[in-house]
C-alpha positions as a LaTeX table, in Angstrom:
\begin{tabular}{lrrr}
\hline
Residue & $x$ (\AA) & $y$ (\AA) & $z$ (\AA) \\
\hline
Met1 & 18.85 & $-5.73$ & 19.06 \\
Ala2 & 17.29 & $-3.34$ & 16.30 \\
Thr3 & 14.32 & $-1.45$ & 17.09 \\
Val4 & 12.00 & $-0.55$ & 14.26 \\
Leu5 & 8.73 & 1.35 & 13.75 \\
Ser6 & 5.98 & 1.51 & 11.31 \\
Trp7 & 6.46 & 3.88 & 8.47 \\
Gly8 & 3.70 & 6.55 & 10.00 \\
Arg9 & 5.85 & 6.50 & 13.44 \\
Tyr10 & 2.00 & 6.69 & 14.90 \\
Pro11 & 1.40 & 5.25 & 17.20 \\
Arg12 & 5.08 & 5.67 & 18.49 \\
Ala13 & 5.28 & 1.86 & 19.24 \\
Pro14 & 8.81 & 1.02 & 19.00 \\
Gln15 & 9.14 & $-2.64$ & 18.21 \\
Glu16 & 12.14 & $-5.05$ & 19.13 \\
Ala17 & 13.38 & $-7.06$ & 15.93 \\
His18 & 14.20 & $-10.47$ & 15.91 \\
Val19 & 16.14 & $-11.33$ & 12.62 \\
Val20 & 15.81 & $-14.11$ & 11.01 \\
Ala21 & 18.33 & $-14.72$ & 7.94 \\
Trp22 & 17.57 & $-18.42$ & 7.38 \\
Arg23 & 14.56 & $-20.12$ & 6.24 \\
Asp24 & 15.61 & $-23.21$ & 8.89 \\
Ala25 & 16.22 & $-20.95$ & 11.62 \\
Val26 & 12.41 & $-19.60$ & 11.29 \\
Ser27 & 11.23 & $-21.81$ & 14.72 \\
Pro28 & 14.37 & $-21.01$ & 16.83 \\
Val29 & 13.85 & $-17.15$ & 16.00 \\
Trp30 & 10.29 & $-17.80$ & 16.53 \\
Cys31 & 10.70 & $-19.13$ & 19.91 \\
Asp32 & 13.27 & $-16.41$ & 21.04 \\
Ala33 & 11.03 & $-13.59$ & 20.13 \\
Leu34 & 8.09 & $-15.35$ & 22.06 \\
Ala35 & 9.97 & $-15.72$ & 25.39 \\
Gly36 & 8.86 & $-14.14$ & 28.06 \\
Asn37 & 5.85 & $-13.44$ & 25.54 \\
Phe38 & 2.92 & $-14.89$ & 24.37 \\
Thr39 & 2.79 & $-13.08$ & 20.44 \\
Thr40 & 4.89 & $-11.68$ & 18.22 \\
Leu41 & 4.52 & $-10.65$ & 14.37 \\
Pro42 & 6.69 & $-11.09$ & 11.04 \\
Phe43 & 7.95 & $-7.41$ & 10.16 \\
Gly44 & 9.40 & $-6.53$ & 6.47 \\
Asn45 & 10.72 & $-3.21$ & 5.93 \\
Gly46 & 7.85 & $-1.71$ & 7.86 \\
Arg47 & 6.33 & 0.19 & 4.94 \\
Ser48 & 2.89 & $-0.62$ & 6.51 \\
Tyr49 & 1.83 & 2.96 & 7.49 \\
Gly50 & 0.01 & 2.80 & 10.64 \\
Asp51 & $-0.01$ & $-0.03$ & 13.80 \\
Ser52 & $-0.89$ & $-3.52$ & 11.37 \\
Cys53 & 2.88 & $-4.12$ & 10.97 \\
Leu54 & 3.51 & $-3.72$ & 14.82 \\
Ala55 & 3.10 & $-6.68$ & 17.25 \\
Ala56 & 0.75 & $-6.36$ & 20.26 \\
Ser57 & 3.81 & $-7.54$ & 22.48 \\
Gly58 & 5.95 & $-5.25$ & 20.86 \\
Gln59 & 8.21 & $-8.03$ & 19.68 \\
Val60 & 8.75 & $-9.19$ & 15.90 \\
Ile61 & 10.15 & $-11.38$ & 13.48 \\
Gln62 & 11.98 & $-9.27$ & 10.60 \\
Thr63 & 12.42 & $-11.40$ & 7.46 \\
Leu64 & 14.35 & $-8.64$ & 5.90 \\
Ala65 & 17.29 & $-10.92$ & 5.81 \\
Leu66 & 15.38 & $-13.54$ & 3.89 \\
Asp67 & 16.01 & $-11.93$ & 0.69 \\
Arg68 & 17.43 & $-14.35$ & $-1.89$ \\
Leu69 & 15.99 & $-15.32$ & $-5.06$ \\
Ile70 & 15.39 & $-18.53$ & $-5.15$ \\
Ala71 & 14.49 & $-19.50$ & $-8.84$ \\
Val72 & 13.22 & $-18.01$ & $-11.59$ \\
Asp73 & 12.35 & $-19.05$ & $-14.92$ \\
Trp74 & 12.77 & $-16.81$ & $-17.58$ \\
Glu75 & 10.66 & $-17.94$ & $-20.54$ \\
Thr76 & 7.63 & $-18.10$ & $-18.46$ \\
Gly77 & 8.34 & $-15.42$ & $-15.89$ \\
Val78 & 7.44 & $-17.38$ & $-12.82$ \\
Leu79 & 10.03 & $-16.19$ & $-9.80$ \\
Arg80 & 10.52 & $-17.92$ & $-6.47$ \\
Ala81 & 12.00 & $-15.62$ & $-3.60$ \\
Glu82 & 12.33 & $-15.78$ & $-0.17$ \\
Pro83 & 9.92 & $-12.94$ & 1.87 \\
Gly84 & 11.99 & $-10.32$ & 2.52 \\
Val85 & 13.03 & $-9.64$ & $-1.25$ \\
Thr86 & 11.70 & $-6.27$ & $-1.80$ \\
Leu87 & 10.20 & $-5.23$ & $-4.72$ \\
Glu88 & 13.13 & $-3.42$ & $-5.95$ \\
Gln89 & 15.43 & $-6.54$ & $-5.47$ \\
Ile90 & 12.98 & $-8.03$ & $-8.11$ \\
Leu91 & 12.67 & $-5.34$ & $-10.73$ \\
Asp92 & 16.55 & $-5.06$ & $-11.04$ \\
Val93 & 16.74 & $-8.59$ & $-12.09$ \\
Ala94 & 13.07 & $-9.20$ & $-14.33$ \\
Ile95 & 13.07 & $-6.01$ & $-16.12$ \\
Pro96 & 16.26 & $-6.16$ & $-18.44$ \\
Arg97 & 15.05 & $-10.05$ & $-18.82$ \\
Gly98 & 11.93 & $-8.44$ & $-20.28$ \\
Trp99 & 9.36 & $-8.76$ & $-16.81$ \\
Met100 & 7.86 & $-6.75$ & $-14.47$ \\
Leu101 & 5.95 & $-7.09$ & $-11.51$ \\
Pro102 & 1.95 & $-7.57$ & $-12.74$ \\
Val103 & 0.76 & $-5.41$ & $-9.96$ \\
Thr104 & 2.99 & $-2.46$ & $-8.06$ \\
Pro105 & 1.94 & $-0.43$ & $-4.77$ \\
Gly106 & 3.47 & 3.14 & $-4.62$ \\
Thr107 & 6.85 & 2.27 & $-3.50$ \\
Lys108 & 9.18 & $-0.14$ & $-4.73$ \\
Tyr109 & 10.80 & $-1.10$ & $-0.93$ \\
Ala110 & 7.88 & $-3.11$ & 0.39 \\
Thr111 & 8.81 & $-6.71$ & 0.73 \\
Leu112 & 7.33 & $-9.97$ & $-1.05$ \\
Gly113 & 6.13 & $-10.99$ & 1.96 \\
Gly114 & 4.64 & $-7.67$ & 3.02 \\
Ala115 & 2.99 & $-7.14$ & $-0.64$ \\
Ile116 & 1.32 & $-10.18$ & $-0.02$ \\
Ala117 & 0.15 & $-9.68$ & 3.41 \\
Asn118 & $-1.73$ & $-6.73$ & 2.55 \\
Asp119 & $-2.64$ & $-7.92$ & $-0.89$ \\
Val120 & $-1.18$ & $-4.45$ & $-2.38$ \\
His121 & $-2.83$ & $-2.86$ & $-4.95$ \\
Gly122 & $-1.54$ & $-0.26$ & $-8.00$ \\
Lys123 & $-2.48$ & 2.08 & $-10.98$ \\
Asn124 & $-4.02$ & $-0.54$ & $-12.76$ \\
His125 & $-6.17$ & $-2.48$ & $-10.10$ \\
His126 & $-8.85$ & $-1.94$ & $-13.28$ \\
Val127 & $-6.75$ & $-4.75$ & $-15.59$ \\
Arg128 & $-4.82$ & $-7.16$ & $-13.09$ \\
Gly129 & $-6.73$ & $-6.48$ & $-9.82$ \\
Thr130 & $-4.71$ & $-6.87$ & $-6.88$ \\
Phe131 & $-1.06$ & $-8.85$ & $-6.12$ \\
Gly132 & $-3.02$ & $-11.72$ & $-5.20$ \\
Arg133 & $-4.28$ & $-12.45$ & $-8.47$ \\
His134 & $-0.46$ & $-13.34$ & $-9.06$ \\
Val135 & 0.93 & $-15.40$ & $-6.57$ \\
Arg136 & 0.79 & $-19.05$ & $-7.48$ \\
Arg137 & 1.69 & $-20.20$ & $-3.97$ \\
Phe138 & 4.03 & $-20.62$ & $-1.05$ \\
Met139 & 5.45 & $-21.84$ & 2.02 \\
Leu140 & 3.82 & $-21.05$ & 5.33 \\
Val141 & 5.41 & $-21.94$ & 8.58 \\
Arg142 & 3.35 & $-21.73$ & 11.62 \\
Ser143 & 4.08 & $-21.61$ & 15.51 \\
Asp144 & 4.14 & $-25.21$ & 16.27 \\
Gly145 & 6.72 & $-25.70$ & 13.33 \\
Thr146 & 4.17 & $-26.79$ & 11.06 \\
Arg147 & 4.60 & $-26.59$ & 7.41 \\
Met148 & 1.89 & $-25.74$ & 4.70 \\
Glu149 & 2.62 & $-25.43$ & 1.09 \\
Cys150 & $-0.31$ & $-23.06$ & 0.11 \\
Ala151 & $-1.95$ & $-22.35$ & $-3.43$ \\
Pro152 & $-5.46$ & $-22.06$ & $-4.60$ \\
Asp153 & $-6.02$ & $-26.24$ & $-4.99$ \\
Gln154 & $-4.10$ & $-27.19$ & $-1.97$ \\
His155 & $-4.45$ & $-25.66$ & 1.37 \\
Ala156 & $-6.87$ & $-23.54$ & 0.07 \\
Asp157 & $-8.67$ & $-21.69$ & 3.01 \\
Phe158 & $-4.92$ & $-20.66$ & 4.64 \\
Phe159 & $-4.29$ & $-19.32$ & 0.76 \\
Ser160 & $-7.09$ & $-17.28$ & 1.10 \\
Ala161 & $-6.67$ & $-16.14$ & 4.53 \\
Thr162 & $-2.86$ & $-15.47$ & 4.22 \\
Ile163 & $-3.39$ & $-13.09$ & 1.00 \\
Gly164 & $-4.76$ & $-9.73$ & 2.71 \\
Gly165 & $-4.13$ & $-11.69$ & 6.04 \\
Leu166 & $-2.05$ & $-8.63$ & 7.76 \\
Gly167 & 0.67 & $-11.69$ & 8.59 \\
Leu168 & $-1.31$ & $-13.27$ & 10.88 \\
Thr169 & $-1.39$ & $-16.32$ & 9.39 \\
Gly170 & 1.97 & $-17.63$ & 9.54 \\
Leu171 & 5.65 & $-16.80$ & 8.66 \\
Ile172 & 5.64 & $-16.95$ & 4.73 \\
Val173 & 9.23 & $-18.52$ & 4.20 \\
Trp174 & 9.13 & $-18.26$ & 0.11 \\
Ala175 & 6.70 & $-17.01$ & $-1.98$ \\
Glu176 & 5.98 & $-17.94$ & $-6.38$ \\
Ile177 & 4.87 & $-15.22$ & $-8.59$ \\
Gln178 & 3.76 & $-14.86$ & $-11.58$ \\
Leu179 & 5.88 & $-11.89$ & $-13.78$ \\
Met180 & 4.18 & $-10.21$ & $-16.45$ \\
Pro181 & 6.33 & $-9.23$ & $-19.99$ \\
Val182 & 7.27 & $-6.17$ & $-21.18$ \\
Gln183 & 9.08 & $-4.54$ & $-24.11$ \\
Ser184 & 10.81 & $-1.31$ & $-22.41$ \\
Ser185 & 11.50 & $-0.44$ & $-19.29$ \\
Met186 & 9.59 & 2.89 & $-20.08$ \\
Ile187 & 6.25 & 3.97 & $-19.44$ \\
Asp188 & 4.50 & 6.31 & $-21.95$ \\
Val189 & 2.21 & 8.73 & $-20.03$ \\
Arg190 & $-0.70$ & 11.14 & $-20.76$ \\
Ser191 & $-1.20$ & 13.85 & $-18.22$ \\
Ile192 & $-4.56$ & 15.90 & $-18.38$ \\
Arg193 & $-5.24$ & 18.53 & $-16.06$ \\
Phe194 & $-8.76$ & 18.68 & $-14.93$ \\
Ala195 & $-10.94$ & 21.30 & $-13.37$ \\
Asn196 & $-13.07$ & 19.67 & $-10.66$ \\
Leu197 & $-14.28$ & 16.34 & $-9.56$ \\
Asp198 & $-16.76$ & 15.77 & $-12.46$ \\
Glu199 & $-14.55$ & 15.70 & $-14.91$ \\
Phe200 & $-12.42$ & 13.86 & $-13.38$ \\
Phe201 & $-14.92$ & 10.91 & $-13.50$ \\
Thr202 & $-15.95$ & 11.95 & $-16.94$ \\
Leu203 & $-11.86$ & 11.17 & $-18.04$ \\
Ser204 & $-11.29$ & 8.85 & $-15.95$ \\
Glu205 & $-14.29$ & 6.45 & $-17.01$ \\
Glu206 & $-13.42$ & 7.39 & $-21.00$ \\
Leu207 & $-9.70$ & 6.74 & $-20.74$ \\
Asp208 & $-9.15$ & 3.97 & $-17.91$ \\
Pro209 & $-10.32$ & 1.26 & $-20.48$ \\
Leu210 & $-8.00$ & 2.32 & $-23.06$ \\
His211 & $-4.98$ & 2.43 & $-20.65$ \\
Glu212 & $-2.91$ & $-0.20$ & $-18.75$ \\
Tyr213 & $-2.53$ & 2.36 & $-15.58$ \\
Ser214 & $-4.47$ & 5.12 & $-14.22$ \\
Val215 & $-4.31$ & 7.81 & $-11.35$ \\
Ala216 & $-4.96$ & 11.35 & $-10.48$ \\
Trp217 & $-3.52$ & 13.71 & $-7.86$ \\
Val218 & $-6.13$ & 15.69 & $-6.19$ \\
Asp219 & $-5.85$ & 19.65 & $-4.82$ \\
Cys220 & $-7.50$ & 18.67 & $-1.95$ \\
Gln221 & $-7.38$ & 22.49 & $-0.61$ \\
Ser222 & $-9.53$ & 24.05 & $-3.60$ \\
Arg223 & $-13.03$ & 24.36 & $-2.91$ \\
Gly224 & $-16.35$ & 25.67 & $-4.71$ \\
Ser225 & $-16.46$ & 25.04 & $-8.98$ \\
Ala226 & $-12.70$ & 23.77 & $-8.56$ \\
Leu227 & $-13.14$ & 21.04 & $-5.63$ \\
Gly228 & $-11.23$ & 17.92 & $-6.67$ \\
Arg229 & $-9.26$ & 19.56 & $-9.59$ \\
Gly230 & $-5.90$ & 17.49 & $-10.45$ \\
Ile231 & $-4.11$ & 16.01 & $-13.17$ \\
Leu232 & $-4.54$ & 12.50 & $-13.87$ \\
Met233 & $-1.77$ & 10.17 & $-15.24$ \\
Val234 & $-2.82$ & 7.49 & $-17.57$ \\
Gly235 & 0.60 & 5.07 & $-18.80$ \\
Asp236 & 1.32 & 2.53 & $-20.73$ \\
His237 & 4.69 & 0.45 & $-21.57$ \\
Ala238 & 6.42 & 1.83 & $-24.12$ \\
Pro239 & 6.75 & $-0.59$ & $-26.90$ \\
Asp240 & 10.32 & 0.50 & $-27.33$ \\
Gly241 & 12.70 & 2.09 & $-25.61$ \\
Gly242 & 15.59 & $-0.22$ & $-24.05$ \\
Leu243 & 15.35 & $-2.83$ & $-20.84$ \\
Glu244 & 17.56 & $-1.05$ & $-18.44$ \\
Val245 & 17.21 & $-0.22$ & $-15.13$ \\
Ala246 & 17.82 & 3.11 & $-14.41$ \\
Ala247 & 20.84 & 4.22 & $-11.68$ \\
Ser248 & 18.66 & 6.91 & $-10.04$ \\
Lys249 & 19.90 & 9.45 & $-7.95$ \\
Lys250 & 18.77 & 9.60 & $-3.90$ \\
Arg251 & 18.47 & 12.30 & $-2.10$ \\
Ser252 & 17.40 & 12.20 & 1.82 \\
Val253 & 15.94 & 13.53 & 4.81 \\
Pro254 & 18.59 & 13.59 & 7.06 \\
Phe255 & 16.78 & 13.83 & 10.29 \\
Thr256 & 13.43 & 13.88 & 11.41 \\
Leu257 & 11.82 & 17.62 & 11.70 \\
Pro258 & 10.98 & 19.10 & 14.71 \\
Val259 & 7.66 & 20.03 & 13.08 \\
Pro260 & 5.84 & 18.95 & 9.71 \\
Ile261 & 6.55 & 21.44 & 7.00 \\
Phe262 & 2.44 & 21.16 & 6.06 \\
Asn263 & 0.61 & 23.93 & 7.23 \\
Arg264 & $-2.63$ & 25.30 & 5.92 \\
Ala265 & $-0.81$ & 27.85 & 4.24 \\
Thr266 & 2.18 & 25.80 & 2.71 \\
Leu267 & $-0.59$ & 23.22 & 1.57 \\
Arg268 & $-2.17$ & 25.74 & $-0.32$ \\
Val269 & 0.56 & 27.48 & $-1.70$ \\
Gly270 & 2.15 & 23.76 & $-2.91$ \\
Asn271 & $-0.96$ & 22.72 & $-4.12$ \\
Glu272 & $-1.58$ & 25.63 & $-6.19$ \\
Leu273 & 2.33 & 25.91 & $-7.81$ \\
Tyr274 & 1.72 & 21.94 & $-8.34$ \\
Tyr275 & $-1.62$ & 22.51 & $-10.56$ \\
Arg276 & $-0.05$ & 25.22 & $-12.46$ \\
Arg277 & 2.63 & 23.58 & $-13.44$ \\
Gln278 & 1.28 & 22.14 & $-16.04$ \\
Lys279 & 0.44 & 24.71 & $-18.34$ \\
Glu280 & $-1.32$ & 22.34 & $-21.11$ \\
Thr281 & $-4.37$ & 20.90 & $-21.15$ \\
Glu282 & $-2.53$ & 17.41 & $-21.81$ \\
Val283 & 1.42 & 16.77 & $-22.19$ \\
Arg284 & 2.17 & 13.24 & $-23.38$ \\
Thr285 & 5.97 & 12.19 & $-22.35$ \\
Arg286 & 8.10 & 9.14 & $-22.00$ \\
Thr287 & 9.40 & 8.47 & $-18.95$ \\
Gly288 & 11.29 & 5.65 & $-16.83$ \\
Tyr289 & 9.07 & 3.43 & $-14.60$ \\
Asp290 & 11.08 & 4.41 & $-11.39$ \\
Ala291 & 9.80 & 8.45 & $-11.85$ \\
Tyr292 & 5.58 & 7.02 & $-12.77$ \\
Phe293 & 5.71 & 4.37 & $-10.12$ \\
Tyr294 & 7.60 & 5.56 & $-7.21$ \\
Pro295 & 8.32 & 9.07 & $-7.16$ \\
Leu296 & 8.40 & 9.44 & $-3.25$ \\
Asp297 & 11.19 & 6.56 & $-3.16$ \\
Ser298 & 13.64 & 8.93 & $-5.26$ \\
Val299 & 14.04 & 10.79 & $-1.39$ \\
Leu300 & 15.04 & 8.02 & 1.68 \\
His301 & 13.54 & 8.95 & 4.77 \\
Trp302 & 10.67 & 11.38 & 3.46 \\
Asn303 & 8.58 & 10.12 & 6.40 \\
Arg304 & 10.91 & 12.32 & 8.49 \\
Ile305 & 9.12 & 15.77 & 6.98 \\
Tyr306 & 5.79 & 14.77 & 9.23 \\
Gly307 & 7.72 & 16.05 & 12.39 \\
Arg308 & 8.22 & 13.81 & 15.41 \\
Ala309 & 4.94 & 12.85 & 16.27 \\
Gly310 & 5.00 & 11.34 & 12.49 \\
Phe311 & 1.76 & 11.22 & 10.57 \\
Gln312 & $-1.59$ & 9.15 & 9.47 \\
Gln313 & $-2.25$ & 8.05 & 6.13 \\
Tyr314 & $-6.13$ & 7.92 & 5.34 \\
Gln315 & $-7.24$ & 5.25 & 2.17 \\
Cys316 & $-10.71$ & 4.32 & 1.83 \\
Val317 & $-12.59$ & 2.55 & $-0.97$ \\
Val318 & $-16.35$ & 3.95 & $-1.76$ \\
Pro319 & $-18.41$ & 1.61 & $-4.27$ \\
Ala320 & $-19.13$ & 2.87 & $-7.93$ \\
Ala321 & $-22.49$ & 3.98 & $-7.64$ \\
Val322 & $-22.00$ & 6.50 & $-4.74$ \\
Ser323 & $-18.36$ & 7.29 & $-5.57$ \\
Arg324 & $-19.25$ & 10.62 & $-7.26$ \\
Asp325 & $-20.85$ & 12.01 & $-4.57$ \\
Ala326 & $-19.10$ & 10.40 & $-1.31$ \\
Ile327 & $-15.92$ & 11.32 & $-3.28$ \\
Arg328 & $-16.95$ & 14.69 & $-3.03$ \\
Ala329 & $-18.24$ & 14.67 & 0.77 \\
Ile330 & $-14.71$ & 13.82 & 1.64 \\
Leu331 & $-12.81$ & 16.56 & $-0.25$ \\
Asp332 & $-15.47$ & 19.37 & 1.03 \\
Ala333 & $-14.95$ & 17.85 & 4.33 \\
Ile334 & $-10.85$ & 18.11 & 4.09 \\
Ala335 & $-11.06$ & 21.56 & 2.70 \\
Lys336 & $-13.34$ & 22.86 & 5.28 \\
Ser337 & $-11.44$ & 21.67 & 8.25 \\
Gly338 & $-7.99$ & 23.27 & 7.97 \\
Gly339 & $-6.11$ & 20.31 & 7.40 \\
Gly340 & $-5.00$ & 18.96 & 4.42 \\
Ser341 & $-2.63$ & 16.89 & 2.45 \\
Phe342 & $-0.06$ & 17.26 & $-0.70$ \\
Leu343 & $-0.19$ & 13.80 & $-1.21$ \\
Ala344 & $-3.78$ & 13.45 & $-2.20$ \\
Val345 & $-4.14$ & 10.24 & $-4.62$ \\
Leu346 & $-6.89$ & 9.24 & $-6.40$ \\
Lys347 & $-8.03$ & 6.49 & $-8.84$ \\
Arg348 & $-10.85$ & 4.13 & $-9.99$ \\
Cys349 & $-10.56$ & 0.41 & $-8.86$ \\
Gly350 & $-11.70$ & $-1.90$ & $-10.73$ \\
Ala351 & $-14.54$ & $-5.15$ & $-10.60$ \\
Ile352 & $-11.57$ & $-7.70$ & $-10.65$ \\
Arg353 & $-11.92$ & $-9.70$ & $-7.36$ \\
Ser354 & $-8.66$ & $-11.18$ & $-5.45$ \\
Pro355 & $-7.94$ & $-14.12$ & $-4.00$ \\
Gly356 & $-7.66$ & $-13.25$ & $-0.89$ \\
Leu357 & $-9.83$ & $-13.36$ & 2.03 \\
Met358 & $-9.69$ & $-9.49$ & 3.17 \\
Ser359 & $-8.66$ & $-7.73$ & 0.24 \\
Phe360 & $-9.36$ & $-4.11$ & 0.37 \\
Pro361 & $-10.30$ & $-2.67$ & $-2.92$ \\
Leu362 & $-13.89$ & $-3.08$ & $-4.51$ \\
Glu363 & $-15.14$ & $-1.45$ & $-7.58$ \\
Gly364 & $-15.47$ & 1.83 & $-7.03$ \\
Ala365 & $-13.05$ & 4.84 & $-6.33$ \\
Ser366 & $-10.03$ & 5.22 & $-3.94$ \\
Leu367 & $-8.86$ & 7.73 & $-2.03$ \\
Ala368 & $-5.48$ & 8.17 & $-0.21$ \\
Leu369 & $-3.83$ & 11.14 & 1.67 \\
Asp370 & $-1.16$ & 11.83 & 4.39 \\
Phe371 & $-2.21$ & 14.29 & 7.79 \\
Pro372 & 0.41 & 15.27 & 9.85 \\
Gln373 & $-0.22$ & 13.30 & 13.41 \\
Arg374 & $-2.25$ & 16.38 & 14.95 \\
Asp375 & $-4.12$ & 14.41 & 17.44 \\
Ala376 & $-7.48$ & 16.72 & 18.03 \\
Leu377 & $-7.77$ & 17.78 & 14.36 \\
Asn378 & $-7.30$ & 14.47 & 12.95 \\
Ala379 & $-9.91$ & 12.59 & 15.43 \\
Arg380 & $-12.29$ & 15.29 & 14.09 \\
Leu381 & $-11.97$ & 15.25 & 10.73 \\
Phe382 & $-11.64$ & 11.52 & 10.37 \\
Ala383 & $-14.56$ & 10.84 & 12.79 \\
Gln384 & $-16.52$ & 12.87 & 9.50 \\
Leu385 & $-14.59$ & 11.09 & 7.09 \\
Asp386 & $-15.19$ & 7.57 & 8.57 \\
Thr387 & $-19.77$ & 8.49 & 9.08 \\
Ile388 & $-18.80$ & 9.56 & 4.61 \\
Val389 & $-17.81$ & 6.19 & 4.15 \\
Arg390 & $-19.63$ & 3.86 & 6.16 \\
Glu391 & $-22.72$ & 5.70 & 5.37 \\
Ala392 & $-21.55$ & 4.97 & 1.64 \\
Gly393 & $-20.75$ & 0.99 & 2.18 \\
Gly394 & $-17.32$ & 1.85 & 1.87 \\
Arg395 & $-14.05$ & 0.95 & 3.43 \\
Ile396 & $-10.41$ & 1.84 & 5.12 \\
Tyr397 & $-7.13$ & 0.07 & 4.14 \\
Pro398 & $-5.95$ & $-2.01$ & 7.28 \\
Ala399 & $-2.43$ & $-1.53$ & 5.59 \\
Lys400 & $-2.58$ & 2.18 & 5.94 \\
Asp401 & $-4.86$ & 2.39 & 9.48 \\
Ala402 & $-3.76$ & 3.71 & 12.89 \\
His403 & $-7.70$ & 4.88 & 13.53 \\
Met404 & $-10.21$ & 2.95 & 12.38 \\
Ser405 & $-12.61$ & 1.55 & 14.81 \\
Gly406 & $-13.54$ & $-2.06$ & 15.67 \\
Ala407 & $-17.25$ & $-1.53$ & 14.56 \\
Asp408 & $-16.49$ & 0.14 & 11.56 \\
Phe409 & $-13.14$ & $-2.63$ & 10.63 \\
Arg410 & $-15.65$ & $-6.19$ & 11.57 \\
Gly411 & $-19.00$ & $-4.28$ & 9.44 \\
Ala412 & $-16.29$ & $-3.27$ & 6.19 \\
Tyr413 & $-14.86$ & $-6.61$ & 6.79 \\
Pro414 & $-17.06$ & $-9.52$ & 7.77 \\
Gln415 & $-14.72$ & $-12.45$ & 6.71 \\
Trp416 & $-12.61$ & $-11.00$ & 9.82 \\
Gln417 & $-13.68$ & $-13.95$ & 11.71 \\
Glu418 & $-13.18$ & $-16.39$ & 9.30 \\
Leu419 & $-9.43$ & $-14.87$ & 9.16 \\
Glu420 & $-9.67$ & $-15.28$ & 12.79 \\
Ala421 & $-10.71$ & $-18.69$ & 13.39 \\
Leu422 & $-7.01$ & $-19.48$ & 11.19 \\
Arg423 & $-4.88$ & $-16.96$ & 12.73 \\
Asp424 & $-2.00$ & $-18.60$ & 14.43 \\
Pro425 & $-2.57$ & $-17.84$ & 17.80 \\
Ala426 & 1.50 & $-17.00$ & 18.38 \\
Leu427 & 0.24 & $-14.01$ & 16.21 \\
Leu428 & $-1.04$ & $-10.96$ & 17.34 \\
Ser429 & $-0.69$ & $-7.30$ & 15.75 \\
Arg430 & $-1.79$ & $-4.05$ & 17.56 \\
Phe431 & $-4.48$ & $-3.35$ & 14.88 \\
Trp432 & $-6.11$ & $-6.72$ & 15.25 \\
Glu433 & $-6.37$ & $-6.63$ & 19.40 \\
Arg434 & $-7.38$ & $-2.89$ & 18.33 \\
Thr435 & $-9.99$ & $-3.99$ & 15.58 \\
Thr436 & $-11.88$ & $-7.26$ & 16.98 \\
Arg437 & $-10.82$ & $-7.24$ & 21.05 \\
Ile438 & $-12.45$ & $-3.98$ & 21.88 \\
\hline
\end{tabular}
């Protein structure tokens, strides 16, 4: 039996994967996973960072072999597929036909089921909201064998609870989504260097309404008048340029490094070089969708660079009214801590509501950073950041979390009780146990 981990490899809690390969075999595999245990959990391709994808029992039902496209209408862009289909597989067949995922996270290796369970968002949240807004319906199987076709007008409570429901309401065996038409597989990008956080917000407020996509890299080591400096990258689908799926050259980290390559010195040098590599204030380029949306996917197993202890991602969102002050306080705390992240992503989220019961984004600013797992340092820093986020009225993303306190989770997501009422009693994650029972 295969053993799987979460992407961050922290907490290190290996899971025994019970593979389901056919839709009509879900119930037998579910029974096998529950044998000798009380609970299990669906598991896709393991792209969740923390413990939301880890079963409290250590026994997961892996859906990656449920990877078939069931039906596609290329006239309307309506696609129905099994939950283990990756976003890459969808793109490979959709883009040559002039269709694109309307919302995509930063990796194309997430599965369709995982995108729904975490209600993922992307660089165009201000335009199209979360992934859940483009889900039309799905079939949900419960541990007692009940099958429910869920849609906004059919089992609407389970439809809402499953979108962003962290895989706790049942196992999706197929889902139907609406794709977005595009004229080209290329993206026209404007990369604009900004000198500090105030410049980012000024640029973002001006340019976000004009572009489909917007995201910024931020130097989280900068301080003083340069605090929050970085590069804003806004983009739109090119009106021409072909619909080819480019063959990308993949590199791979062949083994887990004994220690992480990131420390205070390498982060300072790396951030300085990345900021200075763009010499002009603004650069306009045309690039393939792979390079714009999924730069990290070009390096397979990149999580290995963080060493045997793994890493944690800290992703928060804070309301628009206080976002400047809150993000400034977060970046200042990180710069002073001696820790830091080379992968620091800042973007503004829009006001479009998700149909999901526990969707993460809210109108404001989201910041995501990766930290090598250093127990004492991370604990001190995260406690500071949690206080800033809490006092700002923000929240942390469960799909990326491995540390959030139960009090903070329950305060930021008061709908958790509605999800708990609809949770399948045979499904329980380490995250849910940690945040709702302690």
